[in-house]
N, C-alpha and C positions, 0 to 999 in steps of 0.2 A: 581637303581631308571632306566628304560629305558628310552633311548633319544629320541628324535623327529626323527634323522636321522636313527634310526634303523627303526622305524616305515615305514619312507620315504623308505627306500632302500628294504623294505616287498612289498611296494607299486609299486614301479618301478618295481621289478621284476614281480609282478602279472600282471601288464600294459604287461610287455615283453610276459609272457606265453599265455595271450591273443591272442597277434599280434601273437606269435607263429602258435596258435592252429586257428587263423583265415587264417593264412597262408597254412596251412597243410591242411584244408578243401577246401579252394579255388583251390591247385594244385590237389587235388584229382578230385573234381568235373570238372577242366578241364580234367583231364586224362580221366574220365569218359565218357566225351562229346567226345573225340578225339575217345573212342572207340565206341560209339554209332555212330558216323558220318562216319564210316567205310563203304565203300561199299555203300554211300547215293549220290541221286541225287538232286539237290537244285536248283530251279530257281528263280531268282530276276526278276520277271516283275513289269508292269505297266504304266501307260499313260506317253505320252511327259513332262517332267518336274519335276517327281516325284523324280528324282535323283537316278536312279537304278544302273546305270555305277557307278557312285562313290562310293554307298553304297555297290555295290557286290563287288570292289576293296578293300575296309577298311574291310570290313567281312571277306573276302580269307586273308587280311594279319594279320586281328586279331588270325583267326584260324592256321594259320602256327605258329603263335606266341606262342600260347598252344601247338604244336605238332600234330595237325592235317593235314597229307597229303593230300593238296588240288590241283586238278587241275580246274583253273579257266579258262572258255571260254566265247566266246559270238557267238549270233546268230543273224542275218545271219550274217555268216565267220566262222573265227576260223580255217579253212586250207584254202591253198592255193586255191581250187577251189569255197572253199565258200566265199571268200575275194573278186574273179571276181565276181558272182553271185550278192553278197551285190553291188559293186558299180553300176552295172545295175539296181539294185532295187531301189536305191537311186537317181540315179543322175534324176536332175530335167528335161534335156530334154526329158525325157520318160513319160511326164506328159499322153500320149495316153495310156498308159498301163492299159489294161484291169484286172479287180481284180481277173480274171481266171487265167491270167498270171503271177500276183501277187503271187498267191497260189503255183502254179506250181514252181516259182523260189525259194522262200523261203523254201519249202518242199523240192527242191533239194539240197539246201544249209545244210538244216538239215540232210537230209538223208547222206551226206557226214560227216559232224559233228559227229552225232552217230556213224558211222563205224569207221571212221578213228581216234576218239579223245576220245569219250564219254563212248563206251563201254571198249573199252581197260582200260581207266584209272579206272572202275568201278572193272574190273576184277584184277586189281591190288590190290585192297581194296581200292583206295584212294577215298575222296570226291568229288563230281564236282560240281562245284558250277557255274551255268551258267547265263549268262544275255541276256534274254528273252529266247522263246521257243513257243512250239505250241501254247499256251495261248496266246500269242501276236497273233498268224495268226488269231484266233478264234477272238480277240479283234477286230484287225484292218480291216481285209478284212471280218469279217461278218459285221461290221459298215458300208463297202463300198458294202454290199448286196449279199456276199458270205453265202450260207447256213450251219449254223453251224456244222450240221451232215456230211455233205459233206467235211467239213474242217477236223473233226475226222477221218473220212474215209481214206482221203489222208494223213494223220497224222499217221495212223495204217501203210499205206503201206510203207509210207516212213523212219519211225523208228522202225516199227515192236514192240518190246516191252520193247523199252528205253524210259520209262515216267518217269516224275519224282516221288520221293517219298515225295516231298514238293513243292508248289509252294507259294513264297510269294509273294503278289501283293502291292505294297506301292501306297498307295493310295492319290490323290492329287485333288482338284476341277479343271477343265478344263481349265477355264480362267487362275488361279493361275500358272498350269504347264506350258502354254503356253509362260506366262509373264516370268517365272524363265527359260524357253527355249532360251529366247530371240529370239523369231521367227523374221525373215526379209531376209534382202538378204543373209545370209548364213544357212537360213532354207532348210532341203533336200526337197525330194518330199513329203513325208508323213505328215512330220511337217508344211508344209506351207498350208495344207487342211484346212478348215473352221470349226472354234468353236462348231457348231453343230453336225461336223461329230467326234470332239476329245470328246465331250457330250457322244455319243454313242459307242465309243471306251470305256471309262471310265465305262459307265454301263454294256458292256459285258465283261469288268473285274471283276466285283464285281457279276455278274449274274453266272459266273464259280466257284466263291468261295461260293457263297451260294448254286449252287446244287452239291458242293463235299467238305463239310466241311471236310473230312478224310485226306483229299490231299493241302488244300488250307488254308493261313492265310492273313488275310488282315491286314498291319499297316499302322496307319496314317503319312502320310510322309511330313506334314505340319513340321514347327519348323526347327532348326539349324540341321545342318549335325551330330553332336556330339549327339543329340538329338534323332535323327531318327535312328541313328549306335546303340543306346542303345536298342531303341524297337526291332529293327532286332535282337540282340544279345540274348536279352532276348526272344524271340520266338523261335530261335533254340533249347537254353537250356531247355524250359519248354515242347517243342514238344514231344508229345507222337508217336512214330517211328512205334508202333503197331498199329496205329489207322487205320482203313480203311471205305470208304465210304460204 
């Protein structure tokens, strides 16, 4: 007669086998993702308060744990020259700055970032993860009155062919985003602009995604940090890197 403990042992071994198989599949999937992310340029962008900086940092840490070589950068800034330009752009003492001046300063910082950091990292086979890029200038300076096609033209002059393989827009209601961002005495020059301006910014982010579905994805940024991070990871894992507009 076969004892109950015999069947219990078989059941436990079966559970262990299932867990082992699941772990093998998970490791294989992560290895495949790391291969697919080689030489890929990904931008995390979106309106103020969407949490893009936090989410970009968490995503970079996650990908690195999975074996992906990641170069994480921010825009504007990311280089000594770019950091100086960033301070000028965000200083509230410069409220008189024209939208054309903003545009040129952002692109100058970006040109240096592309030349000094992004292109060399891609040439090394790394995945570049950038917090904001030209998509931000289209949204913010476009909302300020700059012509979107002119922004793209200046962008091409600044960065040449260094454009993202994928731009992920973290989308959030404008009012909720400003509340999240804690707009107040510590708000920078851009964050302190009125709600109508920020609504235009959001719409310009979303219109880019509608116009270029082959290189943009939109993620709902409402909810907790972990929930949004999982949506972001899922979008990266499921993205068809062969897609083109």
